[in-house]
N, C-alpha and C positions, 0 to 999 in steps of 0.2 A: 819952629821950630821942623828944619830940614834937613834931608840927610839923605846921600849918595847909595844905591846898594846897586853890589857888579851883581848880573841878568845873562842868563845863557840864555836868548829865542833864541829861533832857526831861519824869518823872513822878520821883512818889515810889517807886512797888514797881523801877525802872529806880535805885534811888535804892536803895535795902535790899541788891536784890541784887550793885549792886557793891560797899559796904560790907560782906558776906558773903565775896565772891571778897579781895577786902585780906586779912577774915579770917586765910584760911585760905594768906594765902600767906606763904612763911618771912621768915623778921626782922622780922614785925612783929607786938604783939606785942598790941592792940590795933589797930580801925579805926573812928571816925564819922561815919558822910555827914551830911552836915542836907541833907534839900533844899531847902528855904524859905529859908539862908544861902548856894547851891550852896560848901558847904566842906569842905570832909576829913578829918576829927586822926585823922593816921596816931602812931601813936604804937610803937616802936623798939628792939628788943633790941637791950641793950646787944653793941657793939659792932661791930654791923650801917653799911655805911654806907645814908644813905636817898637818894640817888642811884639806888646802883642798883637795891636794895630796890623804888624809888620804879617803874623802870622794868620789877622783874619786880611789883607791882600792875596801871599802868597795861596790860597782856598783860592780864592774871587778867579788869582791868575788863573792855573791849573782848571778848570772849566772852562776857559775858550784857551787854555792853550797846556794841551795834559803833559806834555816834559820838559815847560819851562822850568827855569831854578833861575832864586832870588838866593843869594847868599848872607848872606843875613848877618 
């Protein structure tokens, strides 16, 4: 399953760091952050609950960019 979320990120470098953090999160098959459109597209591993995985993604992203926001 693939879903797109609105994000708030301040710079392109921070977007890259958030993308890397999201990709390393368990339950995520792939993740792409587009700084220009302020969107994150996440593909989930089969059988994973997207809301639970996105909570982990948000925590991981806040470690690299404390003021980032993901609209869940």
